[in-house]
C-alpha beads as a LAMMPS data file, in Angstrom:
LAMMPS data file: protein, C-alpha beads

176 atoms
175 bonds

1 atom types
1 bond types

-500.0 500.0 xlo xhi
-500.0 500.0 ylo yhi
-500.0 500.0 zlo zhi

Masses

1 110.0

Atoms # bond

1 1 1 174.608 296.164 -82.238
2 1 1 175.789 297.733 -78.952
3 1 1 177.927 295.828 -76.462
4 1 1 175.972 297.221 -73.502
5 1 1 172.868 299.327 -72.898
6 1 1 172.985 301.726 -69.927
7 1 1 169.526 302.825 -68.761
8 1 1 168.844 305.579 -66.229
9 1 1 165.595 304.564 -64.567
10 1 1 163.239 306.196 -62.125
11 1 1 159.639 305.430 -61.203
12 1 1 156.231 305.679 -62.868
13 1 1 156.467 306.611 -66.578
14 1 1 160.259 306.492 -66.520
15 1 1 160.138 302.876 -65.372
16 1 1 157.623 301.902 -68.062
17 1 1 159.645 303.534 -70.849
18 1 1 162.966 302.111 -69.660
19 1 1 161.514 298.647 -68.980
20 1 1 160.357 298.505 -72.606
21 1 1 163.879 299.397 -73.790
22 1 1 165.298 296.900 -71.294
23 1 1 163.293 293.990 -72.707
24 1 1 164.080 294.972 -76.321
25 1 1 167.805 294.931 -75.510
26 1 1 167.439 291.598 -73.696
27 1 1 165.593 290.150 -76.720
28 1 1 168.699 290.973 -78.768
29 1 1 170.922 289.468 -76.044
30 1 1 172.514 292.816 -75.195
31 1 1 173.398 293.144 -71.511
32 1 1 171.702 296.030 -69.724
33 1 1 173.074 298.089 -66.874
34 1 1 170.255 299.764 -64.929
35 1 1 171.040 302.926 -62.981
36 1 1 168.234 303.653 -60.510
37 1 1 167.791 307.384 -59.950
38 1 1 164.366 307.778 -58.400
39 1 1 164.581 309.002 -54.840
40 1 1 161.309 307.239 -54.118
41 1 1 161.732 304.182 -56.327
42 1 1 161.159 301.840 -53.396
43 1 1 157.914 303.634 -52.502
44 1 1 156.828 303.421 -56.151
45 1 1 157.426 299.658 -56.054
46 1 1 155.754 299.132 -52.689
47 1 1 152.601 300.999 -53.735
48 1 1 152.112 298.931 -56.874
49 1 1 149.527 296.158 -56.776
50 1 1 151.247 292.788 -56.224
51 1 1 150.940 291.658 -59.886
52 1 1 152.697 294.848 -61.069
53 1 1 155.604 294.448 -58.654
54 1 1 156.756 291.363 -60.542
55 1 1 157.881 293.299 -63.677
56 1 1 159.863 295.728 -61.481
57 1 1 161.575 292.856 -59.670
58 1 1 162.157 291.072 -62.986
59 1 1 163.902 294.049 -64.610
60 1 1 166.166 294.494 -61.585
61 1 1 166.913 290.769 -61.339
62 1 1 167.677 290.300 -65.044
63 1 1 169.886 293.380 -65.417
64 1 1 173.589 292.696 -65.911
65 1 1 174.022 295.075 -62.960
66 1 1 171.939 297.601 -61.048
67 1 1 173.845 300.725 -60.064
68 1 1 172.859 302.646 -56.942
69 1 1 174.310 305.733 -55.291
70 1 1 175.217 304.492 -51.837
71 1 1 174.661 301.541 -49.536
72 1 1 171.226 302.699 -48.354
73 1 1 169.869 302.507 -51.891
74 1 1 171.611 299.204 -52.507
75 1 1 169.736 297.783 -49.510
76 1 1 166.429 299.110 -50.790
77 1 1 166.973 297.586 -54.225
78 1 1 168.051 294.248 -52.703
79 1 1 164.845 294.230 -50.651
80 1 1 162.812 294.619 -53.853
81 1 1 164.895 292.163 -55.891
82 1 1 167.017 289.931 -53.621
83 1 1 168.758 288.264 -56.580
84 1 1 169.699 291.480 -58.399
85 1 1 173.396 292.150 -58.989
86 1 1 173.622 295.498 -57.207
87 1 1 176.734 297.649 -57.495
88 1 1 177.266 300.716 -55.343
89 1 1 178.834 303.770 -56.940
90 1 1 179.547 306.475 -54.367
91 1 1 177.968 309.830 -55.063
92 1 1 181.468 311.269 -55.005
93 1 1 182.982 314.701 -54.881
94 1 1 186.717 315.018 -55.481
95 1 1 188.229 316.611 -52.388
96 1 1 191.574 318.305 -52.994
97 1 1 194.531 317.558 -50.709
98 1 1 194.813 321.217 -49.778
99 1 1 192.442 324.101 -50.204
100 1 1 193.842 327.329 -51.588
101 1 1 194.047 330.129 -49.048
102 1 1 191.152 332.564 -49.235
103 1 1 191.963 336.162 -49.907
104 1 1 189.367 337.555 -47.524
105 1 1 185.688 338.107 -47.837
106 1 1 182.846 335.852 -46.829
107 1 1 182.676 332.249 -48.033
108 1 1 179.276 331.532 -49.592
109 1 1 177.945 327.983 -49.322
110 1 1 174.802 327.474 -51.396
111 1 1 172.159 324.721 -51.489
112 1 1 169.747 324.908 -54.442
113 1 1 166.763 322.617 -54.813
114 1 1 163.837 321.133 -52.968
115 1 1 164.203 322.094 -49.318
116 1 1 163.279 318.985 -47.380
117 1 1 164.398 315.808 -45.647
118 1 1 164.499 313.875 -48.924
119 1 1 167.214 316.138 -50.335
120 1 1 169.135 316.474 -47.066
121 1 1 168.473 320.171 -46.435
122 1 1 167.724 319.751 -42.720
123 1 1 170.699 317.435 -42.253
124 1 1 172.813 320.181 -43.849
125 1 1 171.424 322.754 -41.390
126 1 1 172.260 320.491 -38.439
127 1 1 175.788 319.929 -39.766
128 1 1 176.191 323.676 -40.329
129 1 1 175.148 324.346 -36.726
130 1 1 177.807 321.920 -35.473
131 1 1 180.419 323.509 -37.716
132 1 1 179.523 327.037 -36.598
133 1 1 179.721 325.973 -32.936
134 1 1 183.332 324.827 -33.480
135 1 1 184.527 328.048 -35.154
136 1 1 186.805 329.932 -32.782
137 1 1 187.251 332.665 -33.835
138 1 1 184.127 332.846 -36.024
139 1 1 184.800 332.061 -39.685
140 1 1 183.361 334.475 -42.260
141 1 1 180.948 332.115 -44.023
142 1 1 177.248 332.090 -44.862
143 1 1 174.994 329.183 -45.823
144 1 1 172.121 329.991 -48.175
145 1 1 169.365 327.515 -48.959
146 1 1 167.266 328.486 -51.972
147 1 1 164.392 326.472 -53.306
148 1 1 160.843 325.442 -52.714
149 1 1 158.603 323.363 -50.428
150 1 1 160.219 323.468 -46.970
151 1 1 161.103 327.161 -46.872
152 1 1 159.164 327.973 -43.687
153 1 1 160.342 324.800 -41.908
154 1 1 163.960 325.604 -42.806
155 1 1 163.601 329.144 -41.489
156 1 1 162.233 327.728 -38.248
157 1 1 165.080 325.190 -38.028
158 1 1 167.638 327.968 -38.466
159 1 1 166.102 329.835 -35.529
160 1 1 165.915 326.698 -33.369
161 1 1 169.541 325.834 -34.159
162 1 1 170.646 329.392 -33.384
163 1 1 172.450 329.870 -36.694
164 1 1 170.505 332.841 -38.051
165 1 1 173.750 334.843 -38.100
166 1 1 175.328 332.499 -40.651
167 1 1 172.432 330.764 -42.451
168 1 1 169.447 331.997 -44.437
169 1 1 166.692 330.690 -46.683
170 1 1 165.487 332.148 -49.962
171 1 1 162.591 331.070 -52.135
172 1 1 163.085 330.513 -55.842
173 1 1 163.715 333.746 -57.677
174 1 1 161.076 334.728 -60.189
175 1 1 162.156 335.495 -63.775
176 1 1 161.114 339.139 -63.390

Bonds

1 1 1 2
2 1 2 3
3 1 3 4
4 1 4 5
5 1 5 6
6 1 6 7
7 1 7 8
8 1 8 9
9 1 9 10
10 1 10 11
11 1 11 12
12 1 12 13
13 1 13 14
14 1 14 15
15 1 15 16
16 1 16 17
17 1 17 18
18 1 18 19
19 1 19 20
20 1 20 21
21 1 21 22
22 1 22 23
23 1 23 24
24 1 24 25
25 1 25 26
26 1 26 27
27 1 27 28
28 1 28 29
29 1 29 30
30 1 30 31
31 1 31 32
32 1 32 33
33 1 33 34
34 1 34 35
35 1 35 36
36 1 36 37
37 1 37 38
38 1 38 39
39 1 39 40
40 1 40 41
41 1 41 42
42 1 42 43
43 1 43 44
44 1 44 45
45 1 45 46
46 1 46 47
47 1 47 48
48 1 48 49
49 1 49 50
50 1 50 51
51 1 51 52
52 1 52 53
53 1 53 54
54 1 54 55
55 1 55 56
56 1 56 57
57 1 57 58
58 1 58 59
59 1 59 60
60 1 60 61
61 1 61 62
62 1 62 63
63 1 63 64
64 1 64 65
65 1 65 66
66 1 66 67
67 1 67 68
68 1 68 69
69 1 69 70
70 1 70 71
71 1 71 72
72 1 72 73
73 1 73 74
74 1 74 75
75 1 75 76
76 1 76 77
77 1 77 78
78 1 78 79
79 1 79 80
80 1 80 81
81 1 81 82
82 1 82 83
83 1 83 84
84 1 84 85
85 1 85 86
86 1 86 87
87 1 87 88
88 1 88 89
89 1 89 90
90 1 90 91
91 1 91 92
92 1 92 93
93 1 93 94
94 1 94 95
95 1 95 96
96 1 96 97
97 1 97 98
98 1 98 99
99 1 99 100
100 1 100 101
101 1 101 102
102 1 102 103
103 1 103 104
104 1 104 105
105 1 105 106
106 1 106 107
107 1 107 108
108 1 108 109
109 1 109 110
110 1 110 111
111 1 111 112
112 1 112 113
113 1 113 114
114 1 114 115
115 1 115 116
116 1 116 117
117 1 117 118
118 1 118 119
119 1 119 120
120 1 120 121
121 1 121 122
122 1 122 123
123 1 123 124
124 1 124 125
125 1 125 126
126 1 126 127
127 1 127 128
128 1 128 129
129 1 129 130
130 1 130 131
131 1 131 132
132 1 132 133
133 1 133 134
134 1 134 135
135 1 135 136
136 1 136 137
137 1 137 138
138 1 138 139
139 1 139 140
140 1 140 141
141 1 141 142
142 1 142 143
143 1 143 144
144 1 144 145
145 1 145 146
146 1 146 147
147 1 147 148
148 1 148 149
149 1 149 150
150 1 150 151
151 1 151 152
152 1 152 153
153 1 153 154
154 1 154 155
155 1 155 156
156 1 156 157
157 1 157 158
158 1 158 159
159 1 159 160
160 1 160 161
161 1 161 162
162 1 162 163
163 1 163 164
164 1 164 165
165 1 165 166
166 1 166 167
167 1 167 168
168 1 168 169
169 1 169 170
170 1 170 171
171 1 171 172
172 1 172 173
173 1 173 174
174 1 174 175
175 1 175 176
């Protein structure tokens, strides 16, 4: 018998499958840690008919802890299940004390994934524009966004932000 069950949960079918495992573990009195991953989990909950929201709230409330990545998601989960024990785990990146000196050449910064607000692509473009504006003299770096969905909107944003000299957008590469 395990001491703890750790479930990674999203919405729709993922929730149904993980909720079943959740209640099996609870039946055996094994504490369950629920890690919510769905970027639209709150929308999934809110669109459910009222009777189906109860099982979602119940899973979150009866979990030993619900892990979220950041305070924004913690607030969303608390809105769904006010009595849930929500723990925030930062979506962390280890930042070194000092960065090794570059030996020349252009620095490539790459974003891969769905190009859209939900994944932060446009926020990244705005931050890049601010960074580029502060470079004096200009720093040899290029930002490349590669992915799907918001390709045309990202290209337009690059033009509007005036960063076409240091940022570009590529669609997914085909296998051929």
